[in-house]
C-alpha positions in Angstrom: 0.4 -93.9 34.9 -0.6 -90.8 36.8 1.6 -88.7 34.5 -0.2 -90.1 31.5 -3.6 -89.4 33.2 -2.6 -85.8 33.9 -1.5 -85.3 30.3 -4.7 -86.7 28.9 -6.7 -84.5 31.3 -4.7 -81.5 30.3 -5.1 -82.3 26.6 -8.9 -82.7 27.1 -9.0 -79.3 28.9 -7.1 -77.6 26.1 -9.3 -79.2 23.5 -12.5 -78.1 25.4 -11.1 -74.5 25.6 -10.2 -74.5 21.9 -13.7 -76.0 21.0 -15.4 -73.2 23.0 -13.3 -70.6 21.2 -14.3 -72.1 17.9 -17.9 -72.2 18.9 -17.7 -68.5 19.8 -16.1 -67.7 16.5 -18.8 -69.6 14.6 -21.4 -67.7 16.5 -19.8 -64.5 15.3 -19.7 -65.8 11.8 -23.3 -66.8 11.9 -24.3 -63.3 13.0 -22.2 -61.8 10.2 -23.9 -64.1 7.6 -27.3 -63.0 8.9 -26.3 -59.4 8.6 -25.0 -60.0 5.1 -28.2 -61.7 4.1 -30.2 -58.7 5.4 -28.0 -56.2 3.5 -28.3 -58.3 0.3 -32.1 -58.3 0.7 -32.1 -54.5 1.3 -29.9 -54.0 -1.8 -32.1 -56.2 -3.9 -35.2 -54.2 -2.9 -33.5 -50.9 -3.5 -32.3 -52.1 -6.9 -35.8 -53.2 -7.9 -37.3 -49.9 -6.7 -34.7 -48.0 -8.8 -35.4 -50.2 -11.8 -39.2 -49.6 -11.5 -38.6 -45.8 -11.2 -36.3 -45.9 -14.2 -38.8 -47.8 -16.3 -41.6 -45.4 -15.3 -39.4 -42.3 -16.3 -38.4 -44.1 -19.5 -42.0 -44.6 -20.5 -42.9 -41.0 -19.7 -40.0 -39.8 -21.8 -41.0 -42.1 -24.7 -44.5 -40.7 -24.6 -43.2 -37.1 -24.8 -40.9 -38.0 -27.7 -43.7 -39.9 -29.4 -46.0 -36.8 -29.1 -43.3 -34.5 -30.6 -42.7 -36.9 -33.5 -46.4 -37.1 -34.2 -46.7 -33.3 -34.4 -43.7 -33.1 -36.6 -45.2 -35.8 -38.9 -48.4 -33.7 -39.1 -46.4 -30.6 -40.2 -44.4 -32.7 -42.7 -47.6 -33.9 -44.4 -49.0 -30.4 -44.4 -45.9 -29.0 -46.0 -45.9 -31.8 -48.5 -49.5 -31.1 -49.4 -48.8 -27.3 -49.8 -45.8 -28.2 -52.0 -47.9 -30.4 -54.1 -50.6 -27.7 -54.4 -48.0 -25.1 -55.4 -46.6 -27.6 -57.9 -50.0 -28.2 -59.5 -51.0 -24.6 -59.6 -47.6 -23.6 -60.8 -45.7 -20.3 -60.6 -47.9 -18.5 -63.1 -51.1 -19.3 -61.1 -49.4 -18.0 -57.9 -48.3 -14.9 -59.7 -51.8 -14.2 -60.9 -53.2 -14.8 -57.5 -50.8 -12.4 -55.8 -51.1 -9.7 -58.4 -54.9 -9.5 -58.5 
């Protein structure tokens, strides 16, 4: 019986040591998970900041392109008006205007 008692005590001591080792490993894992959560939060904030900057730059570029298109539209309408005027007056009218 004493042999069985020693074996049980030895097994209990081994199990306690293994449990402590597992507890230490879980503590390390918990710390790693906390660090990972912090990194994910930082990455999400950085991504949101970059997206906001991109959106702002995109809006600025669209405004510049819109302004250029607007001025090109004005020129197009002016040229169309000039073309219509020249078509109405005709070549002979322009020739008379330039010669006198």
